[in-house]
N, CA and C atoms as a LAMMPS dump frame, in Angstrom:
ITEM: TIMESTEP
0
ITEM: NUMBER OF ATOMS
357
ITEM: BOX BOUNDS ff ff ff
-5.0000000000000000e+02 5.0000000000000000e+02
-5.0000000000000000e+02 5.0000000000000000e+02
-5.0000000000000000e+02 5.0000000000000000e+02
ITEM: ATOMS id mol type element x y z
1 1 1 N -160.963 -462.987 32.897
2 1 2 C -161.515 -461.95 33.726
3 1 3 C -160.372 -461.158 34.336
4 2 1 N -160.57 -459.866 34.515
5 2 2 C -159.571 -459.017 35.157
6 2 3 C -159.773 -459.068 36.669
7 3 1 N -158.672 -459.301 37.384
8 3 2 C -158.723 -459.532 38.82
9 3 3 C -157.661 -458.701 39.523
10 4 1 N -158.012 -458.193 40.704
11 4 2 C -157.04 -457.565 41.595
12 4 3 C -157.034 -458.358 42.892
13 5 1 N -155.883 -458.945 43.216
14 5 2 C -155.733 -459.656 44.48
15 5 3 C -155.294 -458.677 45.549
16 6 1 N -156.001 -458.672 46.647
17 6 2 C -155.636 -457.852 47.791
18 6 3 C -154.305 -458.336 48.351
19 7 1 N -153.647 -457.478 49.116
20 7 2 C -152.347 -457.813 49.696
21 7 3 C -152.42 -459.013 50.629
22 8 1 N -153.566 -459.241 51.25
23 8 2 C -153.697 -460.334 52.22
24 8 3 C -153.879 -461.701 51.565
25 9 1 N -154.138 -461.746 50.265
26 9 2 C -154.296 -463.023 49.561
27 9 3 C -152.907 -463.569 49.251
28 10 1 N -152.733 -464.871 49.439
29 10 2 C -151.451 -465.527 49.183
30 10 3 C -151.007 -465.266 47.746
31 11 1 N -149.777 -464.84 47.575
32 11 2 C -149.248 -464.523 46.252
33 11 3 C -149.293 -465.688 45.283
34 12 1 N -149.231 -466.903 45.782
35 12 2 C -149.308 -468.077 44.921
36 12 3 C -150.653 -468.219 44.237
37 13 1 N -151.684 -467.586 44.774
38 13 2 C -153.008 -467.636 44.141
39 13 3 C -152.956 -466.983 42.765
40 14 1 N -152.069 -466.034 42.605
41 14 2 C -151.894 -465.347 41.328
42 14 3 C -151.566 -466.346 40.209
43 15 1 N -150.706 -467.309 40.503
44 15 2 C -150.319 -468.296 39.496
45 15 3 C -151.493 -469.166 39.068
46 16 1 N -152.302 -469.604 40.032
47 16 2 C -153.477 -470.423 39.705
48 16 3 C -154.464 -469.639 38.851
49 17 1 N -154.667 -468.378 39.178
50 17 2 C -155.592 -467.534 38.409
51 17 3 C -155.064 -467.275 37
52 18 1 N -153.785 -467.006 36.879
53 18 2 C -153.201 -466.791 35.548
54 18 3 C -153.26 -468.063 34.714
55 19 1 N -152.998 -469.207 35.332
56 19 2 C -153.057 -470.478 34.614
57 19 3 C -154.465 -470.745 34.083
58 20 1 N -155.468 -470.201 34.771
59 20 2 C -156.864 -470.358 34.34
60 20 3 C -157.262 -469.29 33.315
61 21 1 N -156.303 -468.431 32.938
62 21 2 C -156.556 -467.454 31.882
63 21 3 C -156.982 -466.069 32.344
64 22 1 N -156.896 -465.799 33.642
65 22 2 C -157.305 -464.497 34.165
66 22 3 C -156.149 -463.491 34.11
67 23 1 N -156.497 -462.241 33.932
68 23 2 C -155.556 -461.119 33.948
69 23 3 C -155.453 -460.66 35.402
70 24 1 N -154.314 -460.915 36.05
71 24 2 C -154.201 -460.735 37.497
72 24 3 C -153.163 -459.689 37.862
73 25 1 N -153.559 -458.81 38.775
74 25 2 C -152.649 -457.877 39.432
75 25 3 C -152.714 -458.198 40.916
76 26 1 N -151.551 -458.32 41.567
77 26 2 C -151.507 -458.605 43.001
78 26 3 C -150.973 -457.376 43.733
79 27 1 N -151.794 -456.807 44.603
80 27 2 C -151.405 -455.61 45.349
81 27 3 C -150.21 -455.878 46.261
82 28 1 N -149.937 -457.124 46.559
83 28 2 C -148.773 -457.473 47.367
84 28 3 C -147.454 -457.154 46.69
85 29 1 N -147.482 -456.909 45.384
86 29 2 C -146.265 -456.524 44.657
87 29 3 C -146.054 -455.014 44.625
88 30 1 N -147.038 -454.26 45.082
89 30 2 C -146.901 -452.808 45.097
90 30 3 C -145.922 -452.407 46.191
91 31 1 N -145.196 -451.302 46.015
92 31 2 C -144.194 -450.921 47.006
93 31 3 C -144.777 -450.623 48.387
94 32 1 N -146.024 -450.128 48.431
95 32 2 C -146.677 -449.775 49.685
96 32 3 C -148.128 -450.205 49.609
97 33 1 N -148.661 -450.736 50.704
98 33 2 C -150.085 -451.061 50.767
99 33 3 C -150.843 -449.741 50.893
100 34 1 N -151.65 -449.389 49.88
101 34 2 C -152.308 -448.082 49.893
102 34 3 C -153.561 -448.017 50.766
103 35 1 N -153.996 -449.131 51.313
104 35 2 C -155.2 -449.15 52.126
105 35 3 C -156.403 -449.625 51.319
106 36 1 N -157.431 -450.006 52.054
107 36 2 C -158.596 -450.63 51.438
108 36 3 C -159.303 -449.752 50.408
109 37 1 N -159.53 -448.497 50.73
110 37 2 C -160.28 -447.645 49.803
111 37 3 C -159.538 -447.483 48.479
112 38 1 N -158.236 -447.295 48.535
113 38 2 C -157.464 -447.141 47.295
114 38 3 C -157.429 -448.449 46.5
115 39 1 N -157.323 -449.569 47.177
116 39 2 C -157.353 -450.857 46.478
117 39 3 C -158.693 -451.02 45.769
118 40 1 N -159.776 -450.702 46.459
119 40 2 C -161.106 -450.788 45.851
120 40 3 C -161.232 -449.824 44.678
121 41 1 N -160.682 -448.622 44.818
122 41 2 C -160.722 -447.63 43.737
123 41 3 C -159.948 -448.102 42.512
124 42 1 N -158.778 -448.689 42.724
125 42 2 C -157.978 -449.201 41.601
126 42 3 C -158.742 -450.308 40.886
127 43 1 N -159.31 -451.225 41.657
128 43 2 C -160.081 -452.313 41.049
129 43 3 C -161.232 -451.754 40.217
130 44 1 N -161.911 -450.756 40.728
131 44 2 C -163.036 -450.152 40.012
132 44 3 C -162.557 -449.464 38.73
133 45 1 N -161.512 -448.651 38.85
134 45 2 C -160.995 -447.925 37.672
135 45 3 C -160.578 -448.87 36.558
136 46 1 N -159.983 -449.996 36.945
137 46 2 C -159.46 -450.94 35.958
138 46 3 C -160.457 -452.041 35.6
139 47 1 N -161.652 -451.986 36.184
140 47 2 C -162.672 -452.993 35.892
141 47 3 C -162.279 -454.388 36.355
142 48 1 N -161.66 -454.467 37.524
143 48 2 C -161.18 -455.74 38.058
144 48 3 C -162.05 -456.205 39.217
145 49 1 N -162.3 -457.499 39.271
146 49 2 C -162.937 -458.103 40.434
147 49 3 C -161.89 -458.153 41.54
148 50 1 N -162.256 -457.696 42.712
149 50 2 C -161.346 -457.72 43.853
150 50 3 C -161.484 -459.054 44.572
151 51 1 N -160.365 -459.707 44.821
152 51 2 C -160.35 -460.934 45.618
153 51 3 C -159.597 -460.617 46.902
154 52 1 N -160.24 -460.897 48.037
155 52 2 C -159.7 -460.505 49.33
156 52 3 C -160.044 -461.526 50.402
157 53 1 N -159.385 -461.396 51.541
158 53 2 C -159.75 -462.136 52.741
159 53 3 C -160.429 -461.201 53.733
160 54 1 N -160.407 -459.931 53.458
161 54 2 C -160.764 -458.85 54.366
162 54 3 C -162.255 -458.512 54.299
163 55 1 N -162.949 -458.606 55.424
164 55 2 C -164.372 -458.282 55.451
165 55 3 C -164.639 -456.773 55.425
166 56 1 N -163.616 -455.96 55.62
167 56 2 C -163.804 -454.506 55.619
168 56 3 C -164.294 -453.971 54.277
169 57 1 N -164.016 -454.673 53.187
170 57 2 C -164.497 -454.217 51.88
171 57 3 C -166.015 -454.271 51.813
172 58 1 N -166.61 -455.243 52.486
173 58 2 C -168.064 -455.318 52.547
174 58 3 C -168.648 -454.081 53.194
175 59 1 N -168.016 -453.603 54.252
176 59 2 C -168.49 -452.378 54.906
177 59 3 C -168.351 -451.179 53.971
178 60 1 N -167.217 -451.084 53.295
179 60 2 C -167.028 -449.97 52.363
180 60 3 C -168.122 -449.948 51.298
181 61 1 N -168.488 -451.117 50.817
182 61 2 C -169.462 -451.217 49.727
183 61 3 C -170.899 -451.136 50.23
184 62 1 N -171.225 -451.956 51.221
185 62 2 C -172.613 -452.064 51.675
186 62 3 C -173.023 -450.857 52.522
187 63 1 N -172.204 -450.499 53.492
188 63 2 C -172.567 -449.428 54.418
189 63 3 C -172.276 -448.047 53.832
190 64 1 N -171.109 -447.9 53.226
191 64 2 C -170.7 -446.58 52.74
192 64 3 C -171.014 -446.343 51.266
193 65 1 N -171.448 -447.377 50.557
194 65 2 C -171.842 -447.213 49.159
195 65 3 C -170.697 -447.035 48.182
196 66 1 N -169.518 -447.545 48.529
197 66 2 C -168.367 -447.427 47.626
198 66 3 C -168.611 -448.221 46.339
199 67 1 N -168.097 -447.696 45.252
200 67 2 C -168.228 -448.347 43.949
201 67 3 C -167.254 -449.519 43.845
202 68 1 N -167.662 -450.533 43.089
203 68 2 C -166.798 -451.691 42.9
204 68 3 C -167.19 -452.432 41.634
205 69 1 N -166.334 -453.367 41.244
206 69 2 C -166.557 -454.178 40.039
207 69 3 C -166.749 -455.644 40.392
208 70 1 N -167.278 -455.909 41.57
209 70 2 C -167.453 -457.27 42.054
210 70 3 C -166.357 -457.613 43.049
211 71 1 N -166.737 -458.387 44.064
212 71 2 C -165.795 -458.765 45.118
213 71 3 C -165.964 -460.253 45.422
214 72 1 N -164.839 -460.945 45.544
215 72 2 C -164.823 -462.317 46.033
216 72 3 C -164.068 -462.285 47.354
217 73 1 N -164.736 -462.712 48.427
218 73 2 C -164.086 -462.786 49.735
219 73 3 C -163.88 -464.248 50.097
220 74 1 N -162.629 -464.611 50.331
221 74 2 C -162.257 -465.967 50.707
222 74 3 C -162.182 -466.037 52.231
223 75 1 N -162.859 -467.037 52.812
224 75 2 C -162.97 -467.122 54.269
225 75 3 C -162.405 -468.44 54.776
226 76 1 N -161.481 -468.342 55.719
227 76 2 C -160.926 -469.514 56.411
228 76 3 C -160.407 -470.594 55.466
229 77 1 N -159.69 -470.17 54.454
230 77 2 C -159.092 -471.115 53.508
231 77 3 C -157.581 -471.122 53.693
232 78 1 N -156.995 -472.299 53.652
233 78 2 C -155.541 -472.396 53.71
234 78 3 C -154.949 -471.631 52.527
235 79 1 N -153.819 -471.007 52.754
236 79 2 C -153.202 -470.177 51.711
237 79 3 C -153.075 -470.937 50.401
238 80 1 N -152.618 -472.145 50.431
239 80 2 C -152.372 -472.904 49.201
240 80 3 C -153.638 -473.29 48.45
241 81 1 N -154.799 -473.131 49.07
242 81 2 C -156.062 -473.438 48.375
243 81 3 C -156.776 -472.175 47.874
244 82 1 N -156.278 -471.013 48.219
245 82 2 C -156.961 -469.768 47.857
246 82 3 C -157.102 -469.592 46.35
247 83 1 N -156.07 -469.917 45.597
248 83 2 C -156.142 -469.783 44.142
249 83 3 C -157.192 -470.698 43.54
250 84 1 N -157.23 -471.937 43.995
251 84 2 C -158.202 -472.911 43.501
252 84 3 C -159.639 -472.434 43.752
253 85 1 N -159.908 -471.975 44.962
254 85 2 C -161.262 -471.508 45.285
255 85 3 C -161.602 -470.219 44.531
256 86 1 N -160.614 -469.358 44.357
257 86 2 C -160.849 -468.119 43.607
258 86 3 C -161.205 -468.419 42.154
259 87 1 N -160.479 -469.352 41.538
260 87 2 C -160.766 -469.745 40.152
261 87 3 C -162.189 -470.289 40.047
262 88 1 N -162.558 -471.163 40.961
263 88 2 C -163.905 -471.732 40.941
264 88 3 C -164.972 -470.656 41.093
265 89 1 N -164.746 -469.709 42.007
266 89 2 C -165.719 -468.639 42.227
267 89 3 C -165.861 -467.753 40.997
268 90 1 N -164.749 -467.391 40.37
269 90 2 C -164.811 -466.546 39.177
270 90 3 C -165.531 -467.257 38.04
271 91 1 N -165.24 -468.541 37.868
272 91 2 C -165.876 -469.3 36.794
273 91 3 C -167.376 -469.46 37.04
274 92 1 N -167.737 -469.823 38.256
275 92 2 C -169.138 -470.119 38.565
276 92 3 C -170.002 -468.861 38.682
277 93 1 N -169.438 -467.764 39.197
278 93 2 C -170.232 -466.574 39.513
279 93 3 C -169.853 -465.355 38.681
280 94 1 N -169.298 -465.583 37.492
281 94 2 C -168.862 -464.451 36.673
282 94 3 C -170.01 -463.504 36.326
283 95 1 N -171.193 -464.022 36.034
284 95 2 C -172.324 -463.156 35.697
285 95 3 C -172.756 -462.313 36.89
286 96 1 N -172.815 -462.929 38.057
287 96 2 C -173.193 -462.21 39.267
288 96 3 C -172.164 -461.133 39.608
289 97 1 N -170.887 -461.474 39.48
290 97 2 C -169.827 -460.507 39.756
291 97 3 C -169.896 -459.333 38.792
292 98 1 N -170.224 -459.591 37.541
293 98 2 C -170.356 -458.518 36.554
294 98 3 C -171.483 -457.558 36.926
295 99 1 N -172.418 -458.04 37.727
296 99 2 C -173.535 -457.213 38.183
297 99 3 C -173.281 -456.608 39.566
298 100 1 N -172.036 -456.705 40.047
299 100 2 C -171.673 -456.073 41.313
300 100 3 C -171.914 -456.916 42.543
301 101 1 N -171.941 -458.221 42.394
302 101 2 C -172.164 -459.096 43.547
303 101 3 C -170.935 -459.151 44.447
304 102 1 N -171.202 -459.501 45.696
305 102 2 C -170.153 -459.863 46.638
306 102 3 C -170.32 -461.358 46.884
307 103 1 N -169.304 -462.125 46.526
308 103 2 C -169.355 -463.578 46.647
309 103 3 C -168.409 -463.978 47.771
310 104 1 N -168.97 -464.608 48.802
311 104 2 C -168.186 -465.046 49.95
312 104 3 C -168.026 -466.557 49.867
313 105 1 N -166.759 -467.009 49.87
314 105 2 C -166.448 -468.411 49.618
315 105 3 C -165.691 -469.006 50.804
316 106 1 N -166.204 -470.119 51.316
317 106 2 C -165.465 -470.916 52.297
318 106 3 C -165.399 -472.336 51.747
319 107 1 N -164.756 -473.222 52.472
320 107 2 C -164.638 -474.594 51.975
321 107 3 C -165.975 -475.33 51.987
322 108 1 N -166.928 -474.851 52.769
323 108 2 C -168.196 -475.568 52.893
324 108 3 C -169.41 -474.839 52.315
325 109 1 N -169.243 -473.555 51.956
326 109 2 C -170.407 -472.852 51.418
327 109 3 C -170.004 -471.61 50.644
328 110 1 N -170.954 -471.15 49.833
329 110 2 C -170.79 -469.92 49.067
330 110 3 C -172.034 -469.079 49.305
331 111 1 N -171.829 -467.797 49.577
332 111 2 C -172.955 -466.859 49.695
333 111 3 C -172.773 -465.794 48.627
334 112 1 N -173.863 -465.434 47.996
335 112 2 C -173.822 -464.4 46.962
336 112 3 C -174.751 -463.275 47.394
337 113 1 N -174.186 -462.115 47.588
338 113 2 C -174.987 -460.915 47.864
339 113 3 C -175.102 -460.192 46.538
340 114 1 N -176.308 -460.207 46.004
341 114 2 C -176.532 -459.588 44.69
342 114 3 C -176.232 -458.097 44.775
343 115 1 N -175.842 -457.565 43.652
344 115 2 C -175.554 -456.14 43.582
345 115 3 C -175.89 -455.637 42.208
346 116 1 N -175.606 -454.398 42.007
347 116 2 C -175.754 -453.823 40.686
348 116 3 C -174.445 -453.127 40.369
349 117 1 N -174.035 -453.159 39.11
350 117 2 C -172.748 -452.549 38.779
351 117 3 C -172.787 -451.053 39.058
352 118 1 N -171.715 -450.568 39.626
353 118 2 C -171.616 -449.14 39.947
354 118 3 C -170.482 -448.574 39.123
355 119 1 N -170.819 -447.671 38.256
356 119 2 C -169.799 -447.138 37.356
357 119 3 C -169.791 -445.649 37.362
């Protein structure tokens, strides 16, 4: 799966995702953080699921109707576990994400807000 890691996600998560066979771009390697809307736009243009810790993407999508290719939001997870939880979420919810879902993952629960792909 094609993935864009937000700047706030631990860079080590990239290695876990790549080891699981995902095509990963980490915005933390970009020279400048372009802001949430541009990160979401890049993910959409490239057909990448956005993985973030930031709840502001939910507002951009739900309230403002921004287009996206699926979002995984990691909540209250230690940095070193973010990659593991991201891999599990992508594997388990790939069909939902392909349909534009927002998947919120914590150590104790997962919530899936169904969506429709916006292209």
